[in-house]
C-alpha positions as CSV (number, residue, x, y, z in Angstrom):
1,M,-1.5,17.0,16.6
2,S,-2.1,16.6,20.3
3,A,-5.4,17.1,22.2
4,R,-6.2,17.2,25.8
5,D,-7.0,13.7,27.0
6,R,-10.3,13.7,29.0
7,S,-10.6,9.9,29.1
8,T,-9.2,9.7,32.6
9,T,-10.9,12.6,34.3
10,R,-14.3,13.4,35.6
11,P,-16.2,16.6,34.9
12,A,-15.4,19.5,37.1
13,S,-17.1,19.5,40.5
14,A,-19.2,22.3,41.9
15,G,-16.0,23.8,43.2
16,G,-14.5,23.9,39.7
17,V,-11.9,21.2,40.4
18,E,-11.6,18.4,37.9
19,T,-11.3,15.1,39.7
20,P,-9.6,11.9,38.3
21,A,-11.9,9.2,37.1
22,P,-11.5,5.7,38.6
23,P,-9.0,3.7,36.5
24,L,-10.4,1.2,34.0
25,T,-9.9,-2.5,34.8
26,A,-7.6,-4.4,32.6
27,A,-10.5,-6.2,31.0
28,K,-12.4,-3.0,30.2
29,R,-9.3,-1.4,28.9
30,A,-8.6,-4.4,26.6
31,R,-12.2,-4.2,25.3
32,L,-11.9,-0.5,24.6
33,F,-8.6,-1.0,22.8
34,A,-10.1,-3.8,20.7
35,R,-13.2,-1.7,19.8
36,D,-11.1,1.3,18.8
37,F,-8.8,-0.6,16.6
38,G,-11.6,-2.8,15.3
39,I,-13.3,0.3,14.0
40,V,-10.1,1.5,12.3
41,I,-9.7,-1.8,10.6
42,A,-13.3,-1.9,9.5
43,V,-13.2,1.6,8.1
44,M,-10.0,0.9,6.3
45,V,-11.4,-2.2,4.6
46,V,-14.4,-0.2,3.4
47,Y,-12.1,2.6,2.2
48,F,-9.8,0.3,0.2
49,I,-12.8,-1.5,-1.4
50,L,-14.3,1.8,-2.5
51,R,-10.8,2.9,-3.7
52,G,-10.4,-0.3,-5.7
53,Q,-13.8,0.2,-7.4
54,A,-13.1,3.7,-8.7
55,P,-13.3,3.8,-12.5
56,G,-9.9,3.6,-14.1
57,H,-10.1,6.1,-17.0
58,D,-6.7,5.1,-18.2
59,S,-6.3,7.8,-20.8
60,F,-7.4,10.6,-18.4
61,A,-5.2,9.3,-15.6
62,V,-2.1,9.2,-17.9
63,R,-2.8,12.7,-19.3
64,F,-3.3,14.1,-15.8
65,T,0.1,12.7,-14.7
66,E,1.6,14.2,-17.9
67,E,0.3,17.6,-16.9
68,L,1.7,17.2,-13.4
69,I,5.1,16.4,-14.9
70,K,4.8,19.5,-17.0
71,F,4.0,21.4,-13.8
72,E,7.1,20.1,-12.1
73,K,9.2,20.9,-15.1
74,W,7.9,24.5,-15.1
75,F,9.0,24.8,-11.5
76,H,12.3,23.0,-12.2
77,V,11.6,20.3,-9.7
78,F,11.2,17.3,-12.0
79,W,14.0,15.4,-10.2
80,E,12.3,12.0,-9.9
81,P,14.1,10.2,-12.8
82,D,17.5,11.3,-11.5
83,I,16.7,10.3,-8.0
84,Q,15.4,6.9,-9.0
85,K,18.4,6.3,-11.3
86,W,20.8,7.0,-8.3
87,S,18.6,5.0,-5.9
88,I,18.4,1.8,-7.8
89,K,22.0,1.7,-9.0
90,Y,22.7,-1.2,-6.7
91,H,20.5,-4.2,-6.2
92,W,20.5,-3.8,-2.4
93,S,19.3,-0.2,-2.5
94,R,16.6,-1.1,-5.0
95,E,15.4,-3.9,-2.8
96,T,15.5,-1.6,0.3
97,A,13.3,0.9,-1.5
98,N,10.9,-1.8,-2.6
99,F,10.7,-3.3,0.9
100,I,10.1,0.1,2.6
101,Y,7.4,1.0,0.1
102,A,5.6,-2.4,0.2
103,Y,6.0,-3.4,3.9
104,G,6.8,-0.2,5.9
105,H,3.5,1.7,5.5
106,F,1.0,-0.1,7.7
107,P,3.4,-1.3,10.4
108,A,4.4,2.4,10.9
109,L,0.8,3.5,11.1
110,A,-0.1,0.7,13.6
111,S,2.9,1.4,15.8
112,V,2.2,5.1,16.1
113,G,-1.5,4.5,16.6
114,I,-0.9,2.0,19.4
115,W,1.7,4.3,21.0
116,L,-0.7,7.2,21.0
117,W,-3.6,5.1,22.4
118,F,-1.6,4.3,25.5
119,R,-0.4,7.9,25.9
120,G,-3.9,9.1,25.8
121,R,-7.0,7.8,24.0
122,N,-8.0,11.3,22.8
123,R,-4.6,11.7,21.1
124,F,-5.2,8.5,19.2
125,M,-8.8,9.6,18.3
126,L,-7.5,12.8,16.8
127,L,-5.0,10.8,14.6
128,R,-7.7,8.3,13.7
129,N,-10.3,10.9,12.7
130,T,-7.6,12.8,10.7
131,L,-7.1,9.6,8.7
132,F,-10.8,9.1,8.3
133,V,-11.4,12.6,7.0
134,S,-8.5,12.2,4.5
135,M,-10.0,8.9,3.2
136,V,-13.2,10.8,2.2
137,I,-11.2,13.5,0.4
138,G,-9.0,10.8,-1.2
139,L,-12.0,9.0,-2.6
140,V,-13.2,12.2,-4.2
141,F,-9.8,12.4,-6.0
142,Y,-9.8,8.8,-7.1
143,Y,-13.3,9.0,-8.6
144,T,-12.9,12.5,-10.2
145,L,-9.2,12.9,-10.9
146,P,-7.5,9.5,-11.4
147,A,-3.8,9.8,-11.8
148,A,-1.3,7.2,-13.1
149,P,1.9,6.5,-11.2
150,P,5.2,7.4,-12.9
151,R,6.1,3.7,-13.2
152,L,3.2,3.2,-15.7
153,M,4.0,6.1,-18.0
154,A,6.3,4.2,-20.3
155,H,3.6,1.6,-20.8
156,Y,1.4,4.3,-22.3
157,G,4.1,5.7,-24.5
158,Y,5.5,8.4,-22.2
159,N,9.1,7.5,-21.6
160,Y,10.7,9.6,-18.9
161,G,13.1,6.8,-17.9
162,F,11.1,5.5,-14.9
163,V,11.6,1.9,-13.9
164,D,8.8,-0.2,-12.3
165,T,10.9,-1.8,-9.6
166,I,8.1,-3.6,-7.7
167,F,5.8,-4.9,-10.4
168,G,8.4,-5.1,-13.2
169,G,10.1,-8.2,-11.8
170,H,13.6,-8.9,-10.6
171,T,12.6,-8.4,-6.9
172,A,11.9,-10.6,-3.9
173,V,9.2,-8.1,-2.7
174,D,5.6,-9.3,-3.3
175,Y,3.2,-6.4,-3.4
176,A,0.4,-8.2,-5.2
177,Q,-3.1,-6.9,-4.3
178,P,-6.5,-8.5,-4.7
179,S,-8.4,-7.1,-7.7
180,L,-11.2,-6.0,-5.2
181,I,-8.9,-3.3,-3.7
182,R,-6.3,-2.7,-6.5
183,N,-6.4,0.7,-8.1
184,D,-3.4,1.5,-10.4
185,F,-4.6,5.1,-10.9
186,A,-4.8,6.4,-7.3
187,A,-1.5,8.3,-7.4
188,V,-3.0,11.6,-6.2
189,P,-3.0,12.3,-3.4
190,S,-0.1,10.2,-2.1
191,F,-1.3,8.7,1.2
192,H,1.8,6.5,1.3
193,F,3.5,9.7,2.2
194,G,0.8,11.8,3.7
195,W,-0.3,9.3,6.3
196,I,3.3,8.6,7.4
197,A,4.0,12.4,7.5
198,V,1.0,13.0,9.8
199,C,2.2,10.2,12.1
200,T,5.5,11.9,12.3
201,A,3.8,15.1,13.3
202,A,1.8,13.2,15.9
203,V,5.0,11.8,17.5
204,W,6.6,15.3,17.5
205,A,3.5,16.8,19.2
206,N,3.2,14.1,21.9
207,T,6.7,13.6,23.2
208,R,9.9,15.5,23.9
209,N,12.1,12.5,23.5
210,K,14.7,13.5,20.9
211,W,15.3,9.9,19.8
212,L,11.6,9.4,19.0
213,W,11.7,12.7,17.1
214,I,14.6,11.4,15.0
215,L,12.9,8.1,14.5
216,A,9.7,9.8,13.4
217,F,11.6,12.0,11.0
218,L,13.4,9.0,9.5
219,M,10.1,7.3,9.1
220,S,8.8,10.1,6.7
221,A,12.2,10.7,5.0
222,L,12.7,7.0,4.1
223,M,9.1,6.6,2.9
224,G,9.5,9.7,0.8
225,W,12.7,8.3,-0.7
226,A,11.2,4.9,-1.3
227,I,8.2,6.4,-3.1
228,I,10.4,8.2,-5.6
229,A,12.9,5.3,-5.9
230,T,10.1,2.9,-6.8
231,A,8.5,5.4,-9.2
232,N,5.1,5.1,-7.5
233,H,4.5,8.9,-7.0
234,L,5.7,12.2,-8.2
235,I,6.9,14.9,-5.7
236,V,3.8,16.9,-6.4
237,D,1.7,13.8,-5.5
238,M,3.3,13.8,-2.1
239,V,2.8,17.5,-1.6
240,I,-0.9,17.2,-2.5
241,G,-1.1,14.3,0.0
242,L,0.5,16.5,2.7
243,I,-1.9,19.3,2.0
244,V,-4.9,17.0,2.2
245,L,-3.6,15.6,5.6
246,V,-3.1,19.1,7.0
247,G,-6.7,20.0,6.1
248,S,-8.0,16.7,7.4
249,W,-6.2,17.3,10.7
250,Y,-7.8,20.7,11.1
251,I,-11.2,19.3,10.4
252,A,-10.7,16.4,12.8
253,L,-9.5,18.9,15.5
254,L,-12.6,21.0,15.1
255,I,-14.8,17.9,15.4
256,Q,-13.0,16.8,18.5
257,R,-13.1,20.2,20.2
258,R,-16.9,20.5,19.5
259,S,-17.4,17.0,20.8
260,E,-15.5,17.8,24.0
261,A,-17.5,21.0,24.5
262,R,-20.8,19.2,24.1
263,G,-19.7,16.5,26.6
264,A,-18.6,19.1,29.1
265,A,-21.9,21.0,28.7
266,A,-23.9,17.8,29.2
267,T,-22.1,16.7,32.3
268,A,-21.7,20.1,33.9
269,V,-23.0,20.4,37.5
270,T,-26.0,22.7,37.7
271,P,-25.0,25.6,40.0
272,P,-27.0,25.8,43.3
273,A,-30.1,28.0,43.1
274,A,-29.8,31.5,44.5
275,P,-31.6,32.0,47.9
276,S,-35.1,33.4,47.4
277,A,-35.9,36.9,48.5
278,P,-37.3,37.1,52.1
279,N,-41.0,37.6,52.6
280,S,-42.1,41.0,53.8
281,G,-42.8,39.6,57.3
282,E,-39.4,38.0,57.7
283,L,-36.6,39.6,59.7
284,L,-33.6,40.7,57.8
């Protein structure tokens, strides 16, 4: 998930040596930081509005999730009801899962994004573009293949034993969303897991600090557990989310490499012209 950071270097000189660019002033650096994260916030707002306006198609969404459950049963991996039953046995574990799912997503994304930006802006840009590409793919899913979360299956007559721990009451966690951005049938792909997983990969690719590696792993592991414990996604939803993010990362990496190649070509120093051939009257 790393990419070479060119934001602090100048193009190669005629001698082929890349020279450091003059450091940005604190004011310019602050403006660049604000612009980069302002763009992320603006794009996310547009994404969530478009996601919230996707047509519901309740019956299709429920049937699609039913087919996904059959798929998991066929592979003998329909473990979610048992995992949730074990996870919410105690009130404190139930509330922990609710808290992680509701409040752990965006702080984790923001923390990794800020950390990457200060390690190298191009590293941040790769993660940012990966998320942007995944948003486009996600919207295609939401508009063409809406899927109900497991927590809603009992409401439509499919009782697998799932409990709605967040919206079903008996919790201090408030995850209410404005109707403009709310979409109850956006379970596939699971970006609650996919976005956190790609942040974990970004940390692993950009540091050798073992404690940060462990922290990044726990970030994904706890979110994966919370997703199942709150009955918001199936395991297959998370797998699809992970596949989408891997594909998005590859596309973002291609875009970044081509952009860097064009930038290098545009700023390359023209080699000195070869000496002209001597006239016939000149001495050799």
